[in-house]
C-alpha angles and dihedrals in degrees: 000000000000094000092111088073092061089076097053099144093063091054099046095038089061092062121080111250092217096066131081121226132191109205124188121206111195124182149127126290112289091010096131103259096135090043089056093046093051091043091058094043100046099019089228137086114267124193107237135187123223108289121237109209116344140313128226121186133172114230121193120205122217115217114217 
């Protein structure tokens, strides 16, 4: 599980860069939602601590 994020460029490159999307990630505590969010934003693994409340981030896609 989680290997789907290793090929991030093919997922994001299929989205039009001129559109805005709101994506909601739901899951149990300590399921990796923040890790997925930061993986999409920074394209690297970031050590996180358990989140109190919720996270919101803006992620820009780069068309190639």
